[in-house]
KEVEX-911291 format. One record per residue (C-alpha): residue in three letters; x, y, z. Coordinates in nm, 4 decimals. Example, Ala and Ser with C-alpha at 12.3 -4.5 7.8 and 13.67 -1.06 7.14 Angstrom:
<sites>
SITE  type        px        py        pz
SITE   ala    1.2300   -0.4500    0.7800
SITE   ser    1.3670   -0.1060    0.7140
</sites>
This chain:
<sites>
SITE  type        px        py        pz
SITE   unk   26.8675    9.2727   18.9856
SITE   unk   27.2450    9.2859   19.0271
SITE   unk   27.2323    9.6641   19.0597
SITE   unk   26.9525    9.6351   19.3143
SITE   unk   27.1503    9.3689   19.5022
SITE   unk   27.4466    9.6073   19.5275
SITE   unk   27.2279    9.8751   19.6839
SITE   unk   27.0729    9.6296   19.9292
SITE   unk   27.4212    9.5061   20.0228
SITE   unk   27.5375    9.8633   20.0864
SITE   unk   27.2490    9.9256   20.3238
SITE   unk   27.3137    9.5973   20.5047
SITE   unk   27.6847    9.6779   20.5463
SITE   unk   27.5939   10.0017   20.7225
SITE   unk   27.3854    9.8201   20.9845
SITE   unk   27.5188    9.6913   21.3145
SITE   unk   27.2295    9.4466   21.3559
SITE   unk   26.9688    9.2976   21.1237
SITE   unk   26.6426    9.1154   21.1829
SITE   unk   26.5715    8.8609   20.9085
SITE   unk   26.2074    8.7752   20.8376
SITE   unk   26.1531    8.4750   20.6120
SITE   unk   25.8903    8.2299   20.4980
SITE   unk   25.8497    7.8771   20.6387
SITE   unk   25.8787    7.6785   20.3143
SITE   unk   26.1933    7.5345   20.1564
SITE   unk   26.2628    7.8508   19.9572
SITE   unk   26.2083    8.0715   20.2610
SITE   unk   26.4318    7.8598   20.4841
SITE   unk   26.7027    7.8538   20.2160
SITE   unk   26.6690    8.2307   20.1777
SITE   unk   26.6938    8.3004   20.5481
SITE   unk   26.9901    8.0662   20.5844
SITE   unk   27.1823    8.2422   20.3085
SITE   unk   27.1055    8.5810   20.4638
SITE   unk   27.2097    8.4779   20.8138
SITE   unk   27.5234    8.2949   20.7038
SITE   unk   27.6575    8.5868   20.5032
SITE   unk   27.5806    8.8356   20.7822
SITE   unk   27.7604    8.6085   21.0299
SITE   unk   28.0537    8.5927   20.7919
SITE   unk   28.0950    8.9696   20.7637
SITE   unk   28.0416    9.0251   21.1349
SITE   unk   27.6931    9.1756   21.1435
SITE   unk   27.4780    9.0679   21.4349
SITE   unk   27.1551    8.9089   21.3189
SITE   unk   26.8559    8.7087   21.4288
SITE   unk   26.5903    8.5341   21.2220
SITE   unk   26.2165    8.4889   21.2520
SITE   unk   26.0201    8.2502   21.0291
SITE   unk   25.6571    8.3363   20.9544
SITE   unk   25.3711    8.1855   20.7555
SITE   unk   25.2871    8.5227   20.6049
SITE   unk   25.2984    8.8945   20.6544
SITE   unk   24.9882    9.0621   20.7897
SITE   unk   24.8915    9.3828   20.9667
SITE   unk   24.9501    9.2407   21.3142
SITE   unk   25.3017    9.1187   21.2362
SITE   unk   25.3899    9.4449   21.0657
SITE   unk   25.2612    9.6412   21.3656
SITE   unk   25.4775    9.4255   21.5928
SITE   unk   25.7796    9.4959   21.3751
SITE   unk   25.7080    9.8691   21.3827
SITE   unk   25.6889    9.8594   21.7614
SITE   unk   26.0149    9.6644   21.7830
SITE   unk   26.2358    9.9557   21.6811
SITE   unk   26.4668    9.7338   21.4745
SITE   unk   26.7650    9.8995   21.3129
SITE   unk   26.7183    9.7170   20.9804
SITE   unk   26.4912    9.4348   20.8671
SITE   unk   26.5757    9.2025   20.5789
SITE   unk   26.2695    9.0322   20.4309
SITE   unk   26.3613    8.7175   20.2381
SITE   unk   26.1211    8.5219   20.0140
SITE   unk   25.8408    8.7541   20.1168
SITE   unk   25.7741    9.1243   20.1502
SITE   unk   25.7333    9.2377   19.7914
SITE   unk   25.3611    9.1720   19.7920
SITE   unk   25.3234    9.3892   20.1011
SITE   unk   25.5506    9.6841   20.0259
SITE   unk   25.2540    9.9174   20.0492
SITE   unk   25.2249    9.8189   20.4179
SITE   unk   25.5932    9.8515   20.5099
SITE   unk   25.6467   10.2258   20.4761
SITE   unk   25.7236   10.2788   20.8457
SITE   unk   26.0016   10.0192   20.8512
SITE   unk   26.3669   10.0521   20.7637
SITE   unk   26.3850    9.7433   20.5468
SITE   unk   26.5295    9.5696   20.2445
SITE   unk   26.3670    9.2893   20.0477
SITE   unk   26.4985    8.9982   19.8432
SITE   unk   26.1932    8.8249   19.7012
SITE   unk   26.0485    8.6795   19.3808
SITE   unk   25.6744    8.7160   19.4404
SITE   unk   25.4674    8.9685   19.2484
SITE   unk   25.5162    9.3133   19.4072
SITE   unk   25.2274    9.5282   19.5201
SITE   unk   25.1830    9.8799   19.3915
SITE   unk   25.3236   10.1354   19.6314
SITE   unk   25.3751   10.5050   19.6803
SITE   unk   25.7051   10.5887   19.5137
SITE   unk   25.9217   10.8903   19.4506
SITE   unk   26.1291   10.9786   19.1438
SITE   unk   26.3758   11.2622   19.1012
SITE   unk   26.1114   11.4493   18.9006
SITE   unk   25.7894   11.4048   19.0926
SITE   unk   25.5934   11.2208   19.3551
SITE   unk   25.3121   10.9989   19.2387
SITE   unk   25.0675   10.7911   19.4383
SITE   unk   24.9988   10.4653   19.2566
SITE   unk   24.7806   10.3295   19.5325
SITE   unk   24.7899   10.0211   19.7459
SITE   unk   24.6535    9.7649   19.5020
SITE   unk   24.7964    9.4129   19.4923
SITE   unk   24.7584    9.3854   19.1153
SITE   unk   24.9860    9.1368   18.9407
SITE   unk   25.0971    9.4113   18.6999
SITE   unk   25.2443    9.6806   18.9251
SITE   unk   25.3387   10.0190   18.7891
SITE   unk   25.7143   10.0490   18.8172
SITE   unk   25.8849   10.3876   18.8299
SITE   unk   26.2607   10.4303   18.8018
SITE   unk   26.5202   10.6691   18.9391
SITE   unk   26.7591   10.7907   18.6685
SITE   unk   26.9317   11.0428   18.8910
SITE   unk   27.2637   10.8570   18.9188
SITE   unk   27.5476   10.9484   18.6888
SITE   unk   27.5572   10.5984   18.5418
SITE   unk   27.2090   10.6429   18.4003
SITE   unk   27.1144   10.2930   18.5151
SITE   unk   26.7438   10.2805   18.5998
SITE   unk   26.6837   10.1616   18.9552
SITE   unk   26.3341   10.0698   19.0768
SITE   unk   26.2285   10.2989   19.3593
SITE   unk   25.9734   10.1833   19.6149
SITE   unk   25.9450   10.4362   19.8935
SITE   unk   26.2299   10.3814   20.1410
SITE   unk   26.2301   10.0059   20.0743
SITE   unk   26.5027    9.8613   19.8544
SITE   unk   26.4030    9.5486   19.6658
SITE   unk   26.5701    9.2755   19.4657
SITE   unk   26.2830    9.1290   19.2673
SITE   unk   26.2700    8.9829   18.9149
SITE   unk   25.9269    9.1295   18.8389
SITE   unk   26.0671    9.4813   18.8701
SITE   unk   26.2961    9.4135   18.5738
SITE   unk   26.0569    9.2193   18.3547
SITE   unk   26.1536    8.8675   18.4674
SITE   unk   25.9182    8.5902   18.5779
SITE   unk   25.9551    8.5128   18.9469
SITE   unk   25.8110    8.1646   18.9065
SITE   unk   26.0856    8.0453   18.6697
SITE   unk   26.3745    8.2934   18.6492
SITE   unk   26.4834    8.3063   19.0130
SITE   unk   26.3614    8.2023   19.3577
SITE   unk   26.3552    8.3922   19.6844
SITE   unk   26.6749    8.2125   19.7821
SITE   unk   26.8246    8.3182   19.4516
SITE   unk   26.7561    8.6858   19.5184
SITE   unk   26.9055    8.6467   19.8683
SITE   unk   27.2121    8.4893   19.7081
SITE   unk   27.2550    8.7852   19.4708
SITE   unk   27.2784    9.0075   19.7781
SITE   unk   27.5097    8.7638   19.9582
SITE   unk   27.7385    8.7540   19.6544
SITE   unk   27.7765    9.1309   19.6768
SITE   unk   27.8481    9.1135   20.0497
SITE   unk   28.0944    8.8225   20.0364
SITE   unk   28.1848    8.6982   19.6865
SITE   unk   28.4113    8.4364   19.8433
SITE   unk   28.1007    8.2510   19.9689
SITE   unk   28.0074    8.1320   19.6219
SITE   unk   27.9068    7.7913   19.7613
SITE   unk   27.5947    7.9559   19.9052
SITE   unk   27.4648    7.9340   19.5489
SITE   unk   27.4027    7.5640   19.6146
SITE   unk   27.1560    7.6537   19.8928
SITE   unk   26.9854    7.8909   19.6499
SITE   unk   26.9401    7.5969   19.4109
SITE   unk   26.7566    7.4086   19.6876
SITE   unk   26.5184    7.7027   19.7161
SITE   unk   26.4637    7.7098   19.3401
SITE   unk   26.3808    7.3415   19.3025
SITE   unk   26.1770    7.3554   19.6228
SITE   unk   25.9608    7.6089   19.4401
SITE   unk   25.9520    7.3784   19.1327
SITE   unk   26.1314    7.6287   18.9143
SITE   unk   26.2885    7.3490   18.7098
SITE   unk   25.9582    7.1837   18.6242
SITE   unk   25.8816    7.3505   18.2911
SITE   unk   26.2058    7.2837   18.1038
SITE   unk   26.3282    6.9926   18.3113
SITE   unk   26.6117    7.2172   18.4247
SITE   unk   26.6743    7.5560   18.5793
SITE   unk   26.6758    7.8501   18.3403
SITE   unk   26.7295    8.2255   18.3440
SITE   unk   26.9075    8.3788   18.6417
SITE   unk   26.8844    8.0428   18.8173
SITE   unk   27.1245    7.9139   18.5516
SITE   unk   27.3858    8.1721   18.6441
SITE   unk   27.3461    8.0844   19.0123
SITE   unk   27.3861    7.7155   18.9273
SITE   unk   27.7121    7.7953   18.7501
SITE   unk   27.8385    7.9591   19.0698
SITE   unk   27.7378    7.6525   19.2719
SITE   unk   27.9241    7.4222   19.0334
SITE   unk   28.2283    7.6482   19.0135
SITE   unk   28.2490    7.6546   19.3936
SITE   unk   28.2791    7.2754   19.3986
SITE   unk   27.9675    7.2344   19.6144
SITE   unk   27.7359    7.1010   19.3441
SITE   unk   27.7230    6.9108   19.0186
SITE   unk   27.4455    6.8903   18.7602
SITE   unk   27.3725    6.5681   18.5713
SITE   unk   27.1004    6.4490   18.3366
SITE   unk   26.9400    6.1461   18.4978
SITE   unk   26.6070    5.9980   18.5957
SITE   unk   26.3864    6.2771   18.7248
SITE   unk   26.1448    6.0763   18.9372
SITE   unk   26.1273    6.2127   19.2892
SITE   unk   26.3039    6.0039   19.5533
SITE   unk   26.6044    5.8796   19.3567
SITE   unk   26.8204    5.8969   19.6696
SITE   unk   26.6034    5.7540   19.9451
SITE   unk   26.2950    5.5800   19.8090
SITE   unk   26.3054    5.2017   19.7551
SITE   unk   26.2833    5.1292   19.3828
SITE   unk   25.9270    5.0017   19.3989
SITE   unk   25.8153    5.3199   19.5766
SITE   unk   26.0075    5.5359   19.3286
SITE   unk   25.7878    5.3927   19.0544
SITE   unk   25.4659    5.3366   19.2507
SITE   unk   25.4455    5.6963   19.3740
SITE   unk   25.5272    5.8565   19.0400
SITE   unk   25.2361    6.0504   18.8932
SITE   unk   25.4206    6.3035   18.6779
SITE   unk   25.4682    6.1431   18.4357
SITE   unk   25.2005    5.8863   18.5009
SITE   unk   25.3321    5.5365   18.4329
SITE   unk   25.0150    5.3645   18.3150
SITE   unk   24.9804    5.0271   18.4840
SITE   unk   25.2585    5.1011   18.7347
SITE   unk   25.1774    5.4303   18.9085
SITE   unk   24.9815    5.3593   19.2244
SITE   unk   25.0070    4.9796   19.1843
SITE   unk   25.2437    4.8176   19.4352
SITE   unk   25.2115    4.4628   19.3009
SITE   unk   25.2613    4.5680   18.9394
SITE   unk   25.5748    4.7636   19.0362
SITE   unk   25.7211    4.4639   19.2228
SITE   unk   25.6503    4.2283   18.9321
SITE   unk   25.7987    4.4781   18.6870
SITE   unk   26.1202    4.5157   18.8850
SITE   unk   26.1634    4.1435   18.9447
SITE   unk   26.1279    4.0819   18.5705
SITE   unk   26.4374    4.2968   18.5147
SITE   unk   26.6546    4.0743   18.7341
SITE   unk   26.7550    4.3660   18.9579
SITE   unk   26.8248    4.2949   19.3232
SITE   unk   26.5731    4.5005   19.5205
SITE   unk   26.7570    4.4657   19.8505
SITE   unk   27.1141    4.4837   19.9730
SITE   unk   27.0982    4.2770   20.2878
SITE   unk   26.8038    4.4133   20.4851
SITE   unk   26.8032    4.7517   20.3105
SITE   unk   26.5789    4.8303   20.0165
SITE   unk   26.7875    4.9651   19.7271
SITE   unk   26.7172    5.3064   19.5764
SITE   unk   26.8054    5.4405   19.2330
SITE   unk   27.1281    5.5848   19.3737
SITE   unk   27.2307    5.2348   19.4920
SITE   unk   27.2190    5.0880   19.1405
SITE   unk   27.5251    5.0613   18.9206
SITE   unk   27.5180    5.2283   18.5807
SITE   unk   27.4235    4.9114   18.3944
SITE   unk   27.1295    4.8501   18.6279
SITE   unk   27.0176    5.2108   18.5908
SITE   unk   27.0291    5.1864   18.2124
SITE   unk   26.8310    4.8620   18.2164
SITE   unk   26.5633    5.0095   18.4408
SITE   unk   26.5428    5.3341   18.2448
SITE   unk   26.5090    5.1437   17.9180
SITE   unk   26.2244    4.9360   18.0624
SITE   unk   26.0486    5.2445   18.2019
SITE   unk   26.0614    5.4076   17.8597
SITE   unk   25.7866    5.1639   17.7587
SITE   unk   25.5586    5.3521   17.9992
SITE   unk   25.6727    5.7094   17.9368
SITE   unk   25.9049    5.8847   17.6933
SITE   unk   26.2694    5.9325   17.7846
SITE   unk   26.2059    6.3075   17.7667
SITE   unk   25.9462    6.2717   18.0416
SITE   unk   26.1667    6.0445   18.2504
SITE   unk   26.4912    6.2424   18.2297
SITE   unk   26.5690    6.5817   18.3768
SITE   unk   26.8616    6.7776   18.5126
SITE   unk   26.9490    6.6684   18.8660
SITE   unk   27.1430    6.8820   19.1160
SITE   unk   27.3703    6.6908   19.3517
SITE   unk   27.5661    6.8118   19.6539
SITE   unk   27.9183    6.6836   19.5967
SITE   unk   28.0172    6.6708   19.9636
SITE   unk   27.7010    6.5077   20.0976
SITE   unk   27.6561    6.1330   20.1357
SITE   unk   27.4811    5.9603   19.8412
SITE   unk   27.1572    5.7901   19.9348
SITE   unk   27.0590    6.0634   20.1815
SITE   unk   26.8135    6.3512   20.1561
SITE   unk   27.1023    6.5979   20.1539
SITE   unk   27.2634    6.4608   19.8378
SITE   unk   26.9987    6.5782   19.5888
SITE   unk   26.8391    6.9214   19.5809
SITE   unk   26.4733    6.8157   19.5535
SITE   unk   26.4959    6.5802   19.8487
SITE   unk   26.6945    6.8423   20.0406
SITE   unk   26.4066    7.0834   19.9776
SITE   unk   26.1548    6.8289   20.1044
SITE   unk   26.3606    6.7889   20.4212
SITE   unk   26.3379    7.1643   20.4767
SITE   unk   25.9634    7.1651   20.4139
SITE   unk   25.9256    6.8783   20.6595
SITE   unk   26.0504    7.1104   20.9311
SITE   unk   25.9064    7.4453   20.8311
SITE   unk   25.5499    7.3304   20.7749
SITE   unk   25.5284    7.1980   21.1303
SITE   unk   25.6656    7.4981   21.3154
SITE   unk   26.0295    7.3802   21.3200
SITE   unk   26.1853    7.5987   21.0519
SITE   unk   26.4746    7.6768   21.2862
SITE   unk   26.5796    7.3097   21.2746
SITE   unk   26.6059    7.3184   20.8942
SITE   unk   26.7764    7.6575   20.9167
SITE   unk   27.0583    7.5061   21.1243
SITE   unk   27.0920    7.2175   20.8771
SITE   unk   27.1303    7.4649   20.5898
SITE   unk   27.3958    7.6517   20.7865
SITE   unk   27.5979    7.3344   20.8337
SITE   unk   27.4727    7.1273   21.1275
SITE   unk   27.5196    6.7572   21.0530
SITE   unk   27.4516    6.6213   21.4003
SITE   unk   27.1795    6.7274   21.6434
SITE   unk   26.9600    6.9348   21.4146
SITE   unk   27.0019    6.7042   21.1173
SITE   unk   26.8754    6.4099   21.3195
SITE   unk   26.5781    6.6179   21.4309
SITE   unk   26.5115    6.7090   21.0684
SITE   unk   26.5143    6.3426   20.9637
SITE   unk   26.2624    6.2652   21.2386
SITE   unk   26.0381    6.5471   21.1188
SITE   unk   26.0691    6.4266   20.7596
SITE   unk   25.9371    6.0854   20.8592
SITE   unk   25.6370    6.2481   21.0237
SITE   unk   25.5830    6.4739   20.7216
SITE   unk   25.5626    6.1788   20.4837
SITE   unk   25.3035    6.0062   20.7023
SITE   unk   25.1011    6.3254   20.7358
SITE   unk   25.0891    6.3767   20.3585
SITE   unk   24.9702    6.0197   20.3052
SITE   unk   24.6973    6.0730   20.5652
SITE   unk   24.6021    6.4069   20.4066
SITE   unk   24.5673    6.2531   20.0627
SITE   unk   24.3354    5.9898   20.2093
SITE   unk   24.1275    6.2645   20.3708
SITE   unk   24.0945    6.4464   20.0378
SITE   unk   24.0069    6.1222   19.8596
SITE   unk   23.7288    6.0533   20.1091
SITE   unk   23.5963    6.4101   20.0834
SITE   unk   23.6072    6.4175   19.7063
SITE   unk   23.6807    6.7109   19.4773
SITE   unk   23.3972    6.9443   19.3787
SITE   unk   23.3933    7.1015   19.0328
SITE   unk   23.2487    7.4210   18.8901
SITE   unk   23.2556    7.5498   18.5323
SITE   unk   23.6232    7.6476   18.5364
SITE   unk   23.7707    7.5383   18.8694
SITE   unk   23.7730    7.2528   19.1195
SITE   unk   23.7987    7.2741   19.4959
SITE   unk   23.7977    7.0983   19.8323
SITE   unk   23.7498    7.2302   20.1867
SITE   unk   23.9515    7.0348   20.4425
SITE   unk   23.8306    7.2359   20.7408
SITE   unk   24.0440    7.1545   21.0433
SITE   unk   24.1480    6.8116   20.9158
SITE   unk   24.4598    6.9351   20.7309
SITE   unk   24.7008    7.1982   20.8593
SITE   unk   24.6853    7.5320   20.6824
SITE   unk   25.0652    7.5223   20.6502
SITE   unk   25.0457    7.1992   20.4483
SITE   unk   24.7255    7.2420   20.2469
SITE   unk   24.9119    7.3960   19.9509
SITE   unk   25.1447    7.0956   19.9237
SITE   unk   24.8467    6.8603   19.9371
SITE   unk   24.6628    7.0622   19.6703
SITE   unk   24.9620    7.0289   19.4396
SITE   unk   24.9826    6.6552   19.5046
SITE   unk   24.6132    6.6104   19.4302
SITE   unk   24.6415    6.8055   19.1053
SITE   unk   24.9401    6.5944   18.9998
SITE   unk   24.7861    6.2636   19.1027
SITE   unk   24.6226    6.1982   18.7680
SITE   unk   24.2910    6.1347   18.9442
SITE   unk   24.1344    6.4753   18.8810
SITE   unk   24.1139    6.6986   18.5712
SITE   unk   24.4467    6.8603   18.4794
SITE   unk   24.2966    7.1493   18.2829
SITE   unk   24.1301    7.3196   18.5818
SITE   unk   24.3059    7.4903   18.8750
SITE   unk   24.2369    7.3508   19.2191
SITE   unk   24.1612    7.5560   19.5294
SITE   unk   24.2013    7.3912   19.8685
SITE   unk   24.0680    7.5480   20.1889
SITE   unk   24.1854    7.4859   20.5441
SITE   unk   24.0923    7.6469   20.8750
SITE   unk   24.3565    7.8832   21.0142
SITE   unk   24.3928    8.0843   21.3346
SITE   unk   24.3077    8.4085   21.1573
SITE   unk   24.0447    8.2869   20.9128
SITE   unk   24.0543    8.0384   20.6280
SITE   unk   24.3640    7.9602   20.4241
SITE   unk   24.3042    7.9012   20.0547
SITE   unk   24.5797    7.7580   19.8354
SITE   unk   24.5514    7.7589   19.4582
SITE   unk   24.7530    7.5337   19.2284
SITE   unk   24.7625    7.5095   18.8507
SITE   unk   25.0145    7.4047   18.5850
SITE   unk   25.2321    7.5624   18.3195
SITE   unk   24.9784    7.4500   18.0593
SITE   unk   24.7073    7.6413   18.2444
SITE   unk   24.9340    7.9449   18.2679
SITE   unk   24.9730    7.9262   17.8890
SITE   unk   24.5915    7.9338   17.8705
SITE   unk   24.6027    8.2709   18.0487
SITE   unk   24.5291    8.1586   18.4060
SITE   unk   24.7248    8.3626   18.6609
SITE   unk   24.6558    8.2593   19.0196
SITE   unk   24.8572    8.5460   19.1646
SITE   unk   24.6392    8.8012   18.9883
SITE   unk   24.3290    8.6078   19.0892
SITE   unk   24.4192    8.5916   19.4584
SITE   unk   24.5101    8.9588   19.4697
SITE   unk   24.1949    9.0809   19.2993
SITE   unk   23.9554    8.8584   19.4923
SITE   unk   24.0991    8.9548   19.8307
SITE   unk   24.0728    9.3199   19.7292
SITE   unk   23.7021    9.2628   19.6750
SITE   unk   23.6066    9.0373   19.9669
SITE   unk   23.8830    9.1211   20.2123
SITE   unk   24.1909    8.9329   20.3208
SITE   unk   24.5423    8.9119   20.1844
SITE   unk   24.6568    8.7123   19.8835
SITE   unk   24.9209    8.6734   19.6159
SITE   unk   25.1985    8.4478   19.4958
SITE   unk   25.2851    8.3123   19.1508
SITE   unk   25.0857    8.2390   18.8383
SITE   unk   25.0777    7.8626   18.9064
SITE   unk   25.0861    7.8652   19.2864
SITE   unk   24.9258    8.1282   19.5060
SITE   unk   24.7532    8.1617   19.8391
SITE   unk   24.5288    8.3824   20.0448
SITE   unk   24.3741    8.4150   20.3874
SITE   unk   24.0089    8.5135   20.3897
SITE   unk   23.7375    8.5545   20.6517
SITE   unk   23.5575    8.2348   20.7516
SITE   unk   23.2204    8.2151   20.5781
SITE   unk   23.3393    8.3826   20.2579
SITE   unk   23.4498    8.0617   20.0854
SITE   unk   23.1457    8.0444   19.8547
SITE   unk   23.1911    8.4073   19.7540
SITE   unk   23.5573    8.3367   19.6822
SITE   unk   23.4717    8.0349   19.4676
SITE   unk   23.2084    8.2199   19.2638
SITE   unk   23.4539    8.4981   19.1888
SITE   unk   23.7379    8.2551   19.1170
SITE   unk   23.5268    8.0493   18.8780
SITE   unk   23.4168    8.3623   18.6914
SITE   unk   23.7666    8.5101   18.6828
SITE   unk   23.9337    8.1941   18.5512
SITE   unk   23.6781    8.1818   18.2709
SITE   unk   23.7461    8.5460   18.1860
SITE   unk   24.1222    8.4875   18.1874
SITE   unk   24.0894    8.2008   17.9413
SITE   unk   23.8672    8.4051   17.7100
SITE   unk   24.0979    8.7060   17.7315
SITE   unk   24.3995    8.4965   17.6319
SITE   unk   24.2060    8.3198   17.3578
SITE   unk   24.0893    8.6488   17.2066
SITE   unk   24.4447    8.7824   17.2074
</sites>
């Protein structure tokens, strides 16, 4: 990836202007911010456009735009087979599509499939002998091309940072924004900390003085949630008797003789002194193991404690709160340093995002989850935004109220069809379930575009084909489990 990042950086340096295309989620916004900031720094004119996805219409618009160079961040790899007419570079971590490629020996057409196991050819023509993935005229930084897992090893923001580090090594603090992208994509969930290439990026963030890593309580909302909400809204791990029970949480906290308010303000975990934190953690260990309660936490040294900007997960949620509602540019400016106008707008959007998620969960609860032999699903129609349905699906799966051994597929009406978001877990991935492969293969068969990661993937399909999708998904998940079980 470092060698690929060098080549991408060389192509970027030769450009006088660059159009950045990035995704609307926390990882995409982090990615685009890193790209734009480093290009600003080295004096290359740039503009950015945030999109929900790549499709034929957008690609046709880009082809007609006659752009000197396009930098795709946190997307693009799954659509390389469609980008042949563009002068472009990609920094992404999603599973690449198979493309027409050239080597120094021969030309070989490997098709336009979106299989999760792309055939990778390498160019050994350089004197160094270092193999470099070749994908038509598109240069890519992507972990899958070098045998790494894009759902755990590095995020889209991480791949953008590798390029930025080649362009301007003095901007090492940008690694901290890459960490936001990684935790926004839940890349720390499996081990309770970032691993792989993410670990190297974290070291850069710490060395720059922008970030510190500590082992502390891993419940979401340690900076901003009142203590009772921190516990009440925790579902992973589930705190039996406390999770989802406001009164039980209040009684529990009052029994510990911890002041829940400072004046009129509800206290959060970050407001407690160390003795109070230890007392609360010890009491919580009666409801879950310390291993489940503790994880590595990534803090921004120069941001104010008790705010969404101080901790990487809450920072990522702030970004999502903007991007999912068509305001990615607001979050983009916050990432690039705005701490006034745009930050206040972002906080306002975050408040609305929280309310919308609560409403969406109620909608799903009223609808109910349908089950098949191997999967479960819900169709929200036009009641939940297609840009948010994936987040809601993940929340439902982690709520403890539905089976945890079956992937969930959530449908939502979109302008160009029906959005379907699939969510599973690391345990399901270990059982052989790969949602990226599933989305790619099903959309090949019934039409549409799909892909993503093994535990989180999405697709857009034609309205009316939901039942066909579900039948194929149910069958495919069963086959994946059997295939893994049989070795």
